[in-house]
C-alpha positions as CSV (number, residue, x, y, z in Angstrom):
1,M,74.3,85.0,82.3
2,S,74.5,88.7,81.1
3,G,75.8,91.7,82.9
4,L,78.2,89.9,85.2
5,W,80.7,92.8,85.1
6,H,78.4,95.1,87.1
7,L,77.9,92.7,90.0
8,P,79.5,93.4,93.4
9,A,82.7,91.4,94.0
10,L,81.1,89.2,96.7
11,D,78.3,88.3,94.4
12,Q,80.9,87.4,91.7
13,A,82.7,85.2,94.2
14,R,79.5,83.5,95.3
15,L,78.5,82.7,91.7
16,I,81.9,81.2,91.0
17,R,82.0,79.2,94.2
18,T,78.6,77.7,93.6
19,R,79.4,77.0,89.9
20,A,76.5,79.2,88.7
21,V,79.1,81.0,86.7
22,S,82.7,80.0,85.8
23,A,85.6,82.2,86.6
24,R,86.4,82.3,82.8
25,E,82.9,83.7,82.2
26,M,83.4,86.3,84.9
27,M,86.8,87.3,83.4
28,E,85.4,87.4,79.9
29,A,82.7,89.8,81.2
30,F,85.4,92.0,82.8
31,L,87.4,92.1,79.6
32,A,84.4,92.9,77.5
33,R,83.5,95.8,79.7
34,L,87.0,97.1,79.6
35,E,87.1,96.8,75.9
36,A,83.8,98.7,75.6
37,V,84.6,101.7,77.8
38,N,88.3,102.0,78.7
39,G,89.2,103.7,75.4
40,R,87.1,106.6,76.4
41,I,88.6,107.2,79.8
42,N,92.1,105.6,79.7
43,A,91.8,104.2,83.3
44,V,93.5,100.8,82.7
45,V,96.8,101.2,80.9
46,E,97.9,97.5,80.6
47,T,95.9,94.3,80.3
48,R,97.0,90.8,79.2
49,A,93.8,89.1,78.3
50,E,95.4,85.6,77.6
51,E,97.1,85.6,81.0
52,A,93.9,86.7,82.7
53,L,91.9,84.0,81.1
54,A,94.5,81.4,81.9
55,L,94.4,82.4,85.6
56,A,90.6,82.2,85.4
57,D,90.8,78.7,84.0
58,A,93.1,77.7,86.9
59,A,90.5,79.1,89.3
60,D,87.8,77.0,87.7
61,A,90.0,73.9,87.9
62,A,90.3,74.5,91.6
63,V,86.6,74.7,92.0
64,K,86.1,71.4,90.1
65,R,88.7,69.7,92.3
66,G,86.7,70.6,95.3
67,E,89.5,72.6,96.9
68,A,88.9,75.0,99.8
69,L,88.2,78.4,98.1
70,A,89.3,81.8,99.4
71,P,86.7,84.5,99.8
72,L,87.4,86.3,96.5
73,H,88.2,83.2,94.4
74,G,88.1,84.1,90.7
75,V,87.2,87.8,91.2
76,P,89.1,90.2,88.8
77,V,90.8,93.1,90.6
78,T,92.9,96.0,89.2
79,I,96.3,97.0,90.5
80,K,97.8,100.5,90.4
81,V,101.0,100.9,88.3
82,N,103.1,102.0,91.3
83,A,102.8,98.6,93.0
84,D,105.0,95.7,92.0
85,Q,103.1,92.9,90.2
86,K,105.4,90.1,89.0
87,G,106.3,90.3,85.4
88,Y,104.8,93.8,84.9
89,A,106.5,97.2,84.8
90,T,106.1,99.3,87.9
91,T,106.0,102.5,85.8
92,N,104.6,104.8,88.4
93,G,103.6,106.9,85.4
94,V,107.3,107.7,84.6
95,V,108.6,107.2,81.0
96,A,112.0,106.3,82.4
97,Y,110.5,103.3,84.2
98,K,108.6,101.8,81.3
99,D,110.8,98.7,81.4
100,L,111.2,98.4,85.1
101,I,109.8,94.9,85.5
102,A,108.9,93.6,89.0
103,P,110.6,90.3,89.9
104,E,108.0,89.5,92.5
105,D,104.6,90.7,93.8
106,S,104.4,93.5,96.3
107,G,102.9,92.5,99.7
108,V,99.4,93.8,98.9
109,V,99.3,92.1,95.5
110,A,100.5,88.8,97.0
111,N,97.7,89.1,99.6
112,L,95.1,89.8,97.0
113,R,96.2,86.6,95.2
114,G,96.0,84.8,98.5
115,S,92.4,85.8,98.8
116,G,91.7,84.2,95.5
117,A,91.4,87.4,93.5
118,I,92.9,87.6,90.0
119,P,95.0,90.8,89.4
120,V,94.2,91.9,85.9
121,G,94.6,95.4,84.5
122,R,97.1,98.0,85.7
123,T,95.5,101.4,86.5
124,N,96.9,104.8,85.7
125,T,98.5,107.3,88.1
126,P,100.2,110.6,87.7
127,C,104.0,110.7,87.2
128,Y,105.6,109.6,90.5
129,S,102.0,109.5,92.0
130,Y,102.5,113.0,93.1
131,R,99.4,114.9,92.0
132,F,95.6,114.9,92.7
133,F,95.2,114.6,88.9
134,T,95.9,111.5,86.8
135,D,98.0,112.3,83.7
136,N,101.5,111.5,82.6
137,A,103.7,111.4,79.5
138,L,103.9,107.6,79.5
139,H,100.3,106.5,79.7
140,G,98.4,109.7,79.0
141,R,95.4,111.3,80.8
142,T,92.6,109.5,82.6
143,L,89.2,111.1,82.4
144,N,86.5,111.1,85.0
145,P,83.7,109.0,83.5
146,R,81.0,111.1,85.4
147,N,82.3,114.4,84.2
148,P,85.4,114.6,81.9
149,A,85.9,118.3,82.8
150,L,86.8,117.3,86.4
151,T,89.7,115.4,87.7
152,P,89.2,111.7,88.4
153,G,91.4,112.3,91.4
154,G,94.9,111.3,92.0
155,S,97.0,109.5,92.5
156,S,94.6,106.5,92.2
157,G,92.6,108.1,89.5
158,G,92.8,105.2,87.1
159,A,91.5,102.9,89.9
160,S,88.5,105.2,90.7
161,A,87.6,105.9,87.1
162,A,87.7,102.2,86.3
163,L,85.2,101.4,89.1
164,A,82.9,104.2,88.2
165,A,82.7,102.9,84.6
166,G,82.2,99.3,85.7
167,I,85.7,98.0,85.0
168,G,85.9,95.6,88.0
169,A,84.4,95.7,91.4
170,I,87.5,96.1,93.5
171,A,90.6,98.3,92.8
172,H,93.9,98.6,94.6
173,G,95.2,102.1,95.6
174,N,97.6,103.8,98.0
175,D,97.3,107.0,100.0
176,L,100.1,109.4,101.0
177,G,98.0,112.6,101.1
178,G,94.5,111.4,100.0
179,S,95.3,109.3,97.0
180,I,92.7,106.6,97.7
181,R,90.0,108.8,99.3
182,Y,90.2,111.8,96.9
183,P,89.8,109.6,93.7
184,A,86.9,107.8,95.4
185,Y,85.3,111.2,96.1
186,A,86.0,112.6,92.6
187,C,84.5,109.6,90.8
188,G,81.6,109.0,93.3
189,V,82.7,105.6,94.6
190,A,83.9,104.3,97.9
191,G,87.4,104.1,99.3
192,L,89.3,103.2,102.4
193,R,92.6,104.5,103.8
194,P,93.5,101.9,106.3
195,S,95.4,102.6,109.5
196,F,99.2,102.9,109.2
197,G,100.5,99.3,109.5
198,R,97.3,97.6,108.7
199,V,98.3,96.5,105.1
200,P,101.8,95.6,104.1
201,A,103.5,98.2,101.8
202,Y,106.6,96.4,100.6
203,N,107.7,96.7,97.0
204,P,110.5,94.2,96.0
205,L,111.8,96.6,93.3
206,A,112.6,99.3,95.9
207,A,116.3,100.2,95.6
208,A,116.3,101.9,99.0
209,E,114.0,102.4,101.9
210,R,111.6,105.4,101.6
211,P,112.1,108.5,103.7
212,I,110.5,108.3,107.1
213,T,107.5,110.6,106.2
214,L,106.6,108.5,103.2
215,Q,106.8,105.4,105.4
216,L,104.6,106.9,108.2
217,F,102.1,108.8,106.0
218,S,101.5,106.4,103.2
219,V,99.3,103.2,103.2
220,Q,98.0,100.6,100.7
221,G,94.2,100.1,100.5
222,P,91.1,99.4,98.5
223,L,88.5,101.2,96.4
224,A,85.1,99.7,95.5
225,R,81.5,100.6,94.6
226,H,80.0,98.7,97.5
227,I,81.0,98.9,101.2
228,A,80.7,95.2,101.7
229,D,83.3,94.8,98.9
230,L,85.5,97.4,100.5
231,R,85.4,95.4,103.8
232,A,86.2,92.2,102.0
233,A,89.1,93.8,100.0
234,L,90.6,95.2,103.2
235,V,90.5,91.7,104.8
236,A,92.2,90.3,101.8
237,M,94.9,93.0,101.7
238,M,95.8,92.9,105.4
239,T,96.3,89.2,105.9
240,G,99.5,87.1,105.6
241,P,103.1,87.6,106.7
242,Q,105.0,90.0,104.6
243,P,108.5,91.6,104.7
244,D,107.2,94.9,106.0
245,P,108.2,95.6,109.6
246,W,105.5,98.1,110.0
247,H,102.8,95.6,109.3
248,T,100.6,95.0,112.3
249,P,98.3,91.9,112.3
250,A,95.6,93.5,114.3
251,P,92.0,92.0,114.1
252,L,89.5,94.0,112.1
253,A,86.8,93.8,114.7
254,G,87.6,95.9,117.7
255,A,86.1,96.0,121.2
256,P,82.5,97.1,121.5
257,V,81.9,100.8,122.1
258,A,79.2,102.4,124.2
259,R,75.8,102.9,122.6
260,P,74.6,105.1,121.2
261,I,77.8,105.5,119.3
262,R,78.8,109.2,119.4
263,I,79.9,110.8,116.2
264,G,81.6,114.1,116.1
265,L,80.6,116.2,113.1
266,A,83.1,118.7,111.7
267,T,82.2,120.6,108.6
268,L,85.6,122.4,108.6
269,G,84.4,125.4,106.5
270,A,83.4,123.2,103.6
271,E,81.7,124.6,100.5
272,P,77.9,124.6,100.6
273,P,77.4,121.4,98.5
274,V,79.9,119.5,100.6
275,A,78.4,120.7,103.9
276,A,75.0,119.7,102.5
277,A,76.3,116.1,101.9
278,L,77.6,116.0,105.5
279,R,74.3,117.2,106.9
280,Q,72.5,114.6,104.9
281,A,74.8,111.8,106.1
282,A,74.5,113.0,109.7
283,G,70.7,112.8,109.5
284,W,70.8,109.3,108.2
285,L,73.2,108.2,111.0
286,V,70.9,109.8,113.6
287,D,68.0,107.8,112.1
288,A,70.1,104.7,112.5
289,G,70.7,105.3,116.2
290,Y,74.0,107.2,116.3
291,A,74.3,110.3,118.3
292,V,75.8,113.1,116.2
293,E,77.1,116.4,117.6
294,E,79.3,119.2,116.2
295,V,82.9,119.2,117.4
296,T,86.2,121.0,116.9
297,P,88.9,118.4,116.1
298,P,92.1,118.8,118.2
299,H,95.2,120.5,116.8
300,W,93.8,120.7,113.2
301,D,95.8,123.6,111.9
302,E,99.0,122.3,113.5
303,A,98.7,118.8,112.1
304,A,98.0,120.1,108.6
305,S,101.0,122.4,108.7
306,L,103.3,119.7,110.0
307,W,102.2,117.3,107.2
308,R,103.1,119.9,104.6
309,A,106.4,121.0,106.2
310,L,107.7,117.5,107.0
311,L,106.7,115.9,103.7
312,M,108.2,118.9,101.8
313,A,111.5,118.4,103.7
314,D,111.8,114.8,102.6
315,S,110.4,115.6,99.2
316,R,113.1,118.2,98.5
317,R,115.8,115.6,99.4
318,F,114.3,112.6,97.7
319,M,111.6,113.5,95.2
320,Q,112.8,116.7,93.7
321,P,115.9,115.2,92.1
322,L,113.8,112.4,90.6
323,I,111.2,114.9,89.3
324,E,113.9,117.1,87.8
325,A,115.5,114.1,86.1
326,N,112.4,112.1,85.0
327,G,109.3,114.2,85.6
328,D,107.0,115.2,82.7
329,T,106.1,118.8,82.0
330,A,102.9,118.9,84.1
331,T,104.6,117.2,87.1
332,K,107.4,119.7,87.1
333,A,104.9,122.6,86.9
334,S,102.9,121.1,89.7
335,W,106.0,120.6,91.8
336,A,107.0,124.2,91.3
337,A,103.5,125.4,92.3
338,W,103.6,123.2,95.4
339,S,107.1,124.5,96.3
340,A,105.9,128.1,96.0
341,N,103.2,127.4,98.7
342,V,105.0,125.1,101.1
343,T,108.2,125.8,103.2
344,A,110.2,122.7,104.1
345,A,111.0,122.2,107.7
346,D,114.7,122.7,108.5
347,E,116.6,120.0,110.4
348,E,115.6,121.2,113.9
349,A,112.0,121.8,112.9
350,Y,111.9,118.4,111.2
351,A,113.0,116.6,114.4
352,A,110.7,118.6,116.6
353,G,107.8,118.1,114.2
354,L,108.1,114.3,114.3
355,A,108.3,114.4,118.1
356,R,105.3,116.7,118.2
357,R,103.3,114.3,116.1
358,T,103.2,111.9,119.1
359,A,101.6,114.5,121.4
360,I,99.0,115.4,118.8
361,L,98.1,111.8,118.2
362,R,97.8,111.3,121.9
363,D,95.1,114.0,122.1
364,W,93.3,112.4,119.1
365,H,93.2,109.2,121.0
366,R,91.5,111.1,123.8
367,F,89.1,112.6,121.3
368,F,88.1,109.2,120.1
369,R,87.3,108.0,123.6
370,R,84.5,110.6,123.7
371,H,83.6,110.3,120.0
372,P,84.6,107.0,118.5
373,L,83.9,108.4,115.0
374,L,84.4,111.7,113.2
375,L,82.2,112.7,110.2
376,C,84.0,115.3,108.1
377,P,84.6,116.3,104.5
378,V,86.8,114.4,102.2
379,S,87.7,117.7,100.6
380,R,86.4,121.2,101.5
381,A,85.7,121.7,97.8
382,T,83.7,119.9,95.1
383,P,86.0,118.0,92.6
384,F,88.6,120.2,90.9
385,P,88.7,121.1,87.3
386,I,91.5,119.3,85.4
387,D,95.1,120.6,86.0
388,L,94.2,123.2,88.7
389,D,97.5,122.4,90.4
390,L,99.7,123.8,87.6
391,T,99.8,127.4,89.0
392,A,100.7,128.6,92.5
393,E,97.3,130.1,93.0
394,G,95.6,126.8,92.1
395,Q,97.9,124.8,94.3
396,A,97.1,127.1,97.2
397,R,93.4,126.4,96.7
398,I,94.1,122.7,96.7
399,L,96.3,122.7,99.8
400,H,93.5,124.4,101.7
401,A,90.7,122.2,100.4
402,Q,92.5,118.9,101.0
403,E,93.4,119.3,104.6
404,P,90.6,116.8,105.6
405,L,92.6,114.3,103.7
406,Y,96.2,114.8,104.7
407,V,95.7,115.5,108.4
408,F,94.8,111.8,108.7
409,N,97.9,110.8,106.7
410,F,99.9,112.8,109.3
411,L,98.2,110.9,112.1
412,G,98.1,107.5,110.5
413,L,94.4,107.1,111.1
414,P,91.8,105.2,109.0
415,G,89.3,107.0,106.9
416,A,86.4,105.7,104.8
417,V,84.8,107.6,101.9
418,V,81.1,106.8,101.0
419,P,79.0,108.6,98.5
420,T,75.8,110.4,99.5
421,A,72.8,111.4,97.4
422,T,74.0,115.0,97.2
423,V,75.1,115.6,93.6
424,A,77.4,118.4,92.3
425,E,78.3,118.6,88.6
426,G,77.3,115.0,88.1
427,I,79.3,113.6,91.1
428,P,77.5,112.0,94.1
429,L,79.5,113.8,96.8
430,G,81.1,111.5,99.4
431,V,81.7,112.1,103.1
432,Q,84.6,110.8,105.2
433,L,84.3,108.7,108.4
434,V,87.5,108.6,110.6
435,A,88.2,106.5,113.7
436,D,91.0,105.6,116.0
437,R,93.8,103.3,114.9
438,F,92.7,99.9,113.7
439,R,89.0,100.8,114.0
440,E,88.2,100.5,110.4
441,D,85.2,98.4,111.5
442,L,83.5,101.4,113.0
443,C,84.1,103.5,109.8
444,L,82.7,100.7,107.6
445,D,79.7,100.0,109.8
446,A,78.7,103.7,109.6
447,A,79.5,103.8,105.9
448,E,77.0,101.0,105.4
449,V,74.3,103.0,107.0
450,I,74.9,105.9,104.6
451,E,75.1,103.5,101.6
452,A,71.8,101.9,102.6
453,R,70.1,105.3,102.3
454,A,72.0,106.7,99.3
455,G,72.3,103.4,97.5
456,P,75.5,102.2,95.9
457,P,76.8,104.6,93.1
458,A,75.4,104.0,89.6
459,I,77.8,102.7,87.0
460,V,78.2,105.2,84.1
461,D,78.9,104.8,80.4
462,P,81.5,107.4,79.6
463,A,80.7,109.9,76.9
């Protein structure tokens, strides 16, 4: 059967489960597509074909034995280089970490294996995963397959670029300030930042616990081309006991909400093409029976300011020494530009800011009682040109544009990105759907409505 690599993940799993296609054939198709296009975009920076094929053969043997099969049995998935995968270097895009081999899988990788998926292909990220651009001195630059003059996003830029070019149907990512949602937006695919605590985030290689803001603001999650695959990947990632005390085994399906479901629309001063994509998505949701009305989200400016100040306080203590010691030239320039725009909270403001976060989140819970969903930009701007963050002026523009991303990191809320039919510079612009804690189901349901009208994003052959 030809063209297996372009199929949705759930279709791949169905064909393997019914023996219409073997897992080896599916893996060979994945590897052939990677070989055909990855050299032009540098999205996947490490692949072990023999190991991948051996795992596929083991998956086929399980099918032949008649074993109970997990939902993603035999499906190839990619893993970001900042997550521990047993036997692979967790480089995080850092030259000094090129030989830092993980002794065990991280929680999210273990869960993907438990779902039957086969981790194959390590995707690129910026040095220390600390930019909205994917380039580093160890692995090189990842290009956006839809428009190489634009960023593929960061830090999960390798994951998003791979999906847009047809390398796999599901990709792993993580999101501290938009690092799943922005790459999805920049490459015209779908992505989901789960609620804080939904997916385990434990890396066995970690020498010490992360600072509290990185614990509270960062999550693991999936990217995909199809919303059904995004849902399946979330289910796979969130299950199973893991050594992460923040992990919360909440059910995916929440309590029914009153109909018609009320959606708050906030354009947040977005650029005209971004606002047009939001209006288009809002119209489709109204056609599907949702009630959409314009709203002003609570405490927006304060939440954005606190994310910047609190994260900068911890970054100065924990990240700055690492960047100074091991960062590449671009990362050091980006750090300097960010530092020129953001003032770290002092000790008193840091404590007060963390306490204030609770009150802000309480008012957001009240907001979601009235409007169970918020429709808003992913970014106020269309995807950035490469390396915009290397000057203070460029970084200021980025910090303003990306508020619709990092406000929800501050709050720990879920956000789904789905492409629309509005195109800017070759990119089908996505919109963001946000809900209350552990209501990813509402985000995904609405995203499926938008996907049904826009269609899933086309796979591109990079130039």
